[in-house]
C-alpha positions in Angstrom: 190.3 323.0 221.7 188.9 323.2 218.1 191.6 320.9 217.0 190.7 318.3 219.6 187.0 318.4 218.8 187.8 318.0 215.1 190.0 315.0 215.7 187.4 313.4 218.0 184.7 314.0 215.5 186.8 312.4 212.7 187.6 309.4 214.9 184.0 308.8 215.9 182.9 309.1 212.3 185.4 306.5 211.2 184.6 304.2 214.1 180.8 304.2 213.4 181.0 303.9 209.6 180.7 300.4 208.3 183.1 299.5 205.6 181.3 298.4 202.4 183.3 296.3 200.0 182.6 294.2 196.9 182.1 290.5 197.8 181.7 287.6 195.4 178.8 285.3 196.0 179.3 281.9 194.4 176.3 279.6 193.9 176.7 276.0 193.0 173.7 274.1 191.7 173.5 270.3 191.9 170.9 268.0 190.6 170.7 264.6 192.3 174.2 265.3 193.8 175.9 266.0 190.4 177.2 269.5 189.9 175.4 271.3 187.1 176.4 275.0 187.2 178.3 277.6 189.1 177.1 281.2 189.1 178.7 284.3 190.7 177.4 287.7 191.6 178.9 290.7 193.2 177.4 292.2 196.4 178.6 295.6 197.7 177.9 295.8 201.4 179.4 295.0 204.8 180.7 291.5 205.1 178.0 290.3 207.4 175.2 291.8 205.3 176.8 290.4 202.1 177.0 286.9 203.7 173.3 287.1 204.7 172.2 288.3 201.3 174.3 285.5 199.6 172.9 282.8 202.0 169.3 283.9 201.1 169.9 282.6 197.6 170.2 279.0 198.9 167.4 276.7 197.8 166.2 273.1 197.6 163.4 271.8 195.4 162.5 269.2 192.9 162.8 269.4 189.1 159.8 268.7 186.9 161.1 265.1 186.5 161.3 264.7 190.3 165.1 265.0 190.7 166.4 266.8 193.8 167.8 270.2 192.9 169.9 272.2 195.4 171.6 275.6 195.2 174.2 276.4 197.8 175.7 279.9 197.9 178.7 281.3 199.8 180.9 284.4 199.9 184.3 283.8 198.2 
């Protein structure tokens, strides 16, 4: 009986533990449609949380000279 409880406890622990891994978030910045830079960062989390964190880095605005600037980020 102890063996069965130990095995069930181990299986439940594995089933309810999220697997955290390293994910690379790649952000590409364009100004007026022309690619200017690519930046990468590493996020250690579950895949869905890493994707959400990476997507939060997206932005759109204007430069001081009025050009459209856009940064798009995605997990690679």
